[in-house]
C-alpha positions in Angstrom: 139.4 132.9 67.1 138.7 129.3 68.0 141.6 129.2 70.4 139.8 131.6 72.7 136.2 130.4 72.4 135.6 128.5 75.6 137.0 126.2 78.3 134.6 123.5 79.5 134.6 121.0 82.2 133.9 117.3 82.2 133.8 116.7 86.0 133.6 119.1 88.9 136.8 120.1 90.6 135.6 122.7 93.0 136.9 123.2 96.5 134.4 123.6 99.3 134.4 125.0 102.8 133.7 122.7 105.7 130.8 123.3 108.0 129.3 121.5 111.0 125.7 120.3 110.9 123.6 117.4 111.9 124.0 114.2 109.9 121.3 112.7 107.8 121.0 109.4 106.0 120.1 108.8 102.3 119.2 105.4 100.9 121.4 104.7 97.8 120.4 101.7 95.7 120.6 100.6 92.1 122.8 98.6 89.8 126.0 99.1 87.9 126.0 96.6 85.0 129.4 95.4 83.8 131.0 96.4 87.1 134.8 96.6 86.9 136.4 93.2 87.6 139.1 94.7 89.9 136.6 95.5 92.6 133.4 94.7 94.4 132.6 98.1 95.8 132.5 101.8 94.9 133.1 105.0 96.9 130.9 108.0 97.5 133.3 111.0 97.6 132.7 114.5 98.6 134.0 116.6 95.7 136.6 118.9 97.3 138.9 119.2 94.3 142.4 118.0 95.2 141.3 117.1 98.7 138.4 114.7 98.1 136.8 113.0 101.1 135.4 109.5 100.9 132.1 109.5 102.7 131.2 105.8 102.3 132.2 102.6 100.5 129.3 100.6 99.2 129.5 96.9 98.3 127.9 95.5 95.2 126.9 91.8 94.5 128.0 89.7 91.5 125.5 91.5 89.3 126.4 95.0 90.4 123.3 95.5 92.6 123.8 97.6 95.7 121.7 99.0 98.5 123.0 101.0 101.4 122.1 103.9 103.8 124.8 106.5 103.6 125.3 109.1 106.3 125.9 112.7 105.1 126.7 115.8 107.1 126.3 118.4 104.3 124.1 119.0 101.3 126.8 119.3 98.6 128.3 117.8 95.4 129.5 114.3 95.5 131.0 111.7 93.2 130.1 108.0 92.7 133.5 106.6 92.0 134.2 103.1 90.6 137.4 101.1 91.3 138.7 102.0 87.8 138.2 105.7 88.6 135.1 106.2 86.4 132.7 108.6 88.1 129.5 110.5 87.9 128.2 113.4 89.9 125.6 113.2 92.6 124.0 116.2 94.2 122.7 115.6 97.7 120.0 117.9 98.8 118.6 116.1 101.8 116.5 113.7 99.8 115.5 110.3 101.4 116.5 108.0 98.5 118.5 108.1 95.3 118.7 105.3 92.8 121.6 104.9 90.3 121.7 102.6 87.3 124.6 102.6 85.0 127.0 100.7 82.7 130.4 100.1 84.1 131.9 100.1 80.7 131.1 103.8 80.3 129.5 105.1 83.4 129.7 108.8 82.5 127.9 108.3 79.2 125.5 105.6 80.3 123.9 106.3 83.7 120.5 107.1 85.0 119.8 108.8 88.4 116.4 108.6 90.0 115.4 110.8 92.9 117.8 113.7 92.1 116.7 115.8 89.2 119.6 118.2 89.8 122.1 115.3 89.4 120.5 114.3 86.2 120.6 117.8 84.8 124.2 118.2 85.9 125.4 115.0 84.3 123.4 115.6 81.1 125.0 119.0 80.6 128.5 117.7 81.4 128.0 115.1 78.7 127.1 117.8 76.2 130.1 119.8 77.3 132.3 116.8 76.6 130.9 116.4 73.1 131.4 120.1 72.4 135.0 120.1 73.8 135.9 117.1 71.6 134.7 119.1 68.5 136.6 122.1 69.7 139.8 120.2 70.3 139.5 118.5 66.9 139.2 122.0 65.3 142.1 123.3 67.2 144.3 120.3 66.3 143.4 120.8 62.6 144.2 124.5 62.9 147.5 123.8 64.5 148.5 121.6 61.6 147.0 124.0 59.0 147.4 127.6 60.3 146.5 129.0 56.8 143.0 127.5 57.2 142.0 129.9 60.0 139.1 131.6 58.2 137.8 128.3 56.8 137.9 126.5 60.2 136.3 129.5 62.0 133.4 129.6 59.6 132.9 125.9 59.8 133.0 125.9 63.6 130.8 129.0 64.0 127.5 127.1 64.0 128.8 124.6 66.5 129.8 127.4 68.8 126.5 129.2 68.4 124.6 126.0 69.1 126.6 125.6 72.3 125.8 129.1 73.4 122.1 128.6 72.7 122.1 125.3 74.6 123.9 126.9 77.6 121.5 129.9 77.6 118.4 127.6 77.6 120.0 125.6 80.4 120.5 128.7 82.6 117.0 130.0 81.8 115.2 126.7 82.5 117.1 126.1 85.8 117.6 129.5 87.3 118.3 128.3 90.9 119.3 124.7 90.4 122.4 123.2 91.9 123.1 121.9 88.4 124.0 125.4 87.2 127.5 124.6 88.5 128.0 122.8 85.1 128.3 126.1 83.2 130.6 128.1 85.5 133.9 127.3 83.8 132.5 128.1 80.3 132.3 131.9 80.9 134.7 134.5 79.5 134.7 136.7 82.6 135.7 139.8 80.8 132.9 139.5 78.2 130.3 137.6 80.2 130.6 138.7 83.8 127.0 139.6 84.1 125.9 136.1 83.0 128.5 134.6 85.3 127.2 136.7 88.2 123.6 135.7 87.4 124.5 132.0 87.6 126.4 132.5 90.9 123.5 134.3 92.4 121.2 131.5 91.3 123.4 128.9 92.9 123.6 131.0 96.1 119.8 131.4 96.2 119.0 127.8 95.4 121.8 125.8 97.1 123.5 128.3 99.4 124.0 125.7 102.2 126.4 123.8 100.0 130.1 124.3 101.0 131.0 124.2 97.4 128.5 126.9 96.5 129.8 129.0 99.4 133.3 128.7 97.9 131.9 129.6 94.5 130.4 132.8 95.9 133.7 133.7 97.6 135.5 133.1 94.3 133.0 135.3 92.5 133.6 138.1 95.0 137.3 137.8 94.4 136.8 137.8 90.6 134.6 140.8 90.9 137.3 142.7 92.8 140.0 141.6 90.4 138.0 142.6 87.4 137.2 146.0 88.9 140.9 146.6 89.6 141.9 145.6 86.1 139.3 147.9 84.5 140.6 151.4 83.9 137.1 152.4 83.0 135.3 151.7 86.2 132.6 154.3 87.1 134.1 157.5 88.4 137.5 157.0 86.9 138.9 159.6 84.5 139.4 158.5 80.9 142.6 159.0 79.0 142.5 161.4 76.0 142.1 160.2 72.5 143.9 162.1 69.8 143.3 160.8 66.2 142.7 161.9 62.7 139.2 162.3 61.2 138.5 161.3 57.5 139.9 164.6 56.3 143.2 164.0 58.2 142.6 166.7 60.8 143.5 165.7 64.4 140.6 165.6 66.8 140.9 165.3 70.6 138.4 163.8 73.1 139.6 166.4 75.6 138.2 169.2 73.4 134.7 168.0 74.4 135.2 168.5 78.1 132.2 170.2 79.6 129.8 167.9 77.7 128.4 164.5 78.3 130.1 162.3 75.6 129.5 158.8 74.4 132.8 157.3 73.2 131.6 154.8 70.6 134.0 152.1 69.4 132.7 150.6 66.2 133.6 149.6 62.6 131.9 149.5 59.2 132.4 145.7 59.1 130.7 145.2 62.6 127.1 144.0 62.1 126.0 144.7 65.7 127.6 148.1 65.5 125.7 149.0 62.3 122.5 147.7 63.9 122.9 149.9 66.9 123.8 153.0 64.9 120.2 154.2 64.3 119.6 154.2 68.1 122.7 156.3 68.7 121.5 158.7 66.0 118.1 159.0 67.5 119.5 159.7 71.0 122.0 162.2 69.5 119.2 164.1 67.8 117.2 164.1 71.1 119.9 165.3 73.4 122.4 167.3 71.2 120.9 170.6 72.2 121.4 169.6 75.9 125.1 169.2 75.3 125.3 165.5 74.4 128.0 164.5 72.0 129.2 161.3 70.3 132.9 160.6 69.8 133.1 157.7 67.3 136.3 155.7 67.2 136.4 153.3 64.2 138.4 150.1 64.1 138.3 150.1 60.3 141.3 149.5 58.1 139.8 150.7 54.8 139.1 154.5 54.7 136.5 154.3 52.0 134.4 151.7 53.8 134.6 153.8 57.0 133.5 157.0 55.2 130.8 155.2 53.3 129.4 153.7 56.5 129.3 157.1 58.2 127.2 158.4 55.3 125.0 155.4 54.9 124.1 155.3 58.7 123.7 159.1 58.8 126.1 159.6 61.7 125.6 163.3 61.9 128.0 164.3 64.7 131.4 165.8 63.9 133.7 163.6 65.9 134.7 160.6 63.7 138.3 159.4 64.2 140.4 156.4 63.3 144.1 155.4 62.7 142.8 152.7 60.4 144.8 150.0 62.3 141.9 147.6 62.9 142.3 145.8 66.3 145.7 147.5 66.7 143.9 150.8 67.0 145.8 152.9 69.6 142.6 154.1 71.2 141.2 150.5 71.4 144.3 149.3 73.1 144.3 152.2 75.5 140.7 151.5 76.5 141.2 147.7 76.6 138.6 147.2 73.9 138.4 143.5 73.0 135.0 143.4 71.2 132.7 145.9 69.5 130.4 147.7 69.7 131.9 149.1 72.9 130.8 152.3 74.5 132.0 154.6 77.3 129.6 157.3 78.6 131.6 160.1 80.3 130.4 163.1 82.2 131.3 166.8 81.7 134.5 166.3 83.7 135.7 163.4 81.6 134.9 160.8 84.2 133.2 157.4 83.4 129.5 157.2 84.1 129.2 153.6 82.7 130.4 151.3 79.9 128.8 149.0 77.4 125.6 151.0 77.3 123.5 150.2 74.3 119.8 150.4 73.2 117.4 150.9 76.1 120.2 151.1 78.7 121.8 154.0 76.9 118.5 155.7 76.5 117.7 155.3 80.2 121.1 156.7 81.2 120.7 159.8 79.1 117.1 160.3 80.3 118.4 160.1 83.9 121.0 162.8 83.1 118.9 165.2 81.2 115.5 164.6 82.8 113.5 164.0 79.6 
């Protein structure tokens, strides 16, 4: 659903801690063409969300040229803010000199920063975010006026979303410890992308840990990690709830009947491409470990019985436990286990306690090898 795809940022609004350290000076120079008529200076503001702090006010001449030595006390995120509230982001990392050239008619879109690669990367990605968000907002507005066009709009927007994800992934991979990574933080769905969010936070901490803003980001990450763990009923060591559903023949099957065995609870569906792609791996591991007591308990989110049964046969899913109430995303088991995307797996031990979740491919194979020793 487009409404739930992403939330993106256009400017940073992060709150930083304060810390005492020696001051240092950075030479700021450059030119802002078409400087706003209502002023002859601009501010350098430490970006502290709702409590921004003006570090310096820099005068410009009639042509928008400026040159000044600005005293900073912290390596951190800052804003260059014009009198009409236009602004761009500056990342100060102890460099001696930074040059800024821009167009006062549209500073965010038309600006060039020399001497701070991180600032350049940050502003470039934020511009891309702005373009993406405009497309997303346009799609949502159209959808609001035409709710019957949900499928059509989703299909049309899908390549735009995929392009955004690919761009974001490349940005993270190419800048693993850059302060500019802060640009992607608000784009994550923490329930589905926590590992990627964690990777970005760790990269920021490693590359720019002295920044008060990054210190706050790390603290926020720790809080989010605790909240997520508390909200997850399937954290390692927790006991799973029973699943009681009919199999294709209409006979009731219970997860609790498999107590005493290691069980992979596998949420899937015949219409789920990634699920079908993963099925051969599950079959391979079932064949390898079934004599050791390993079982698979498949819960389908199908709504068409024939398609469900055909997929079981086509993918050669040999185990006995196949259940479904044929209620699609309203599946009672999916709701009980907070399943919001598939494939979704829960590996439980002989006592019915969670070993781990979301294990697929090599991760699942490694977990079973660790349990059975071969």
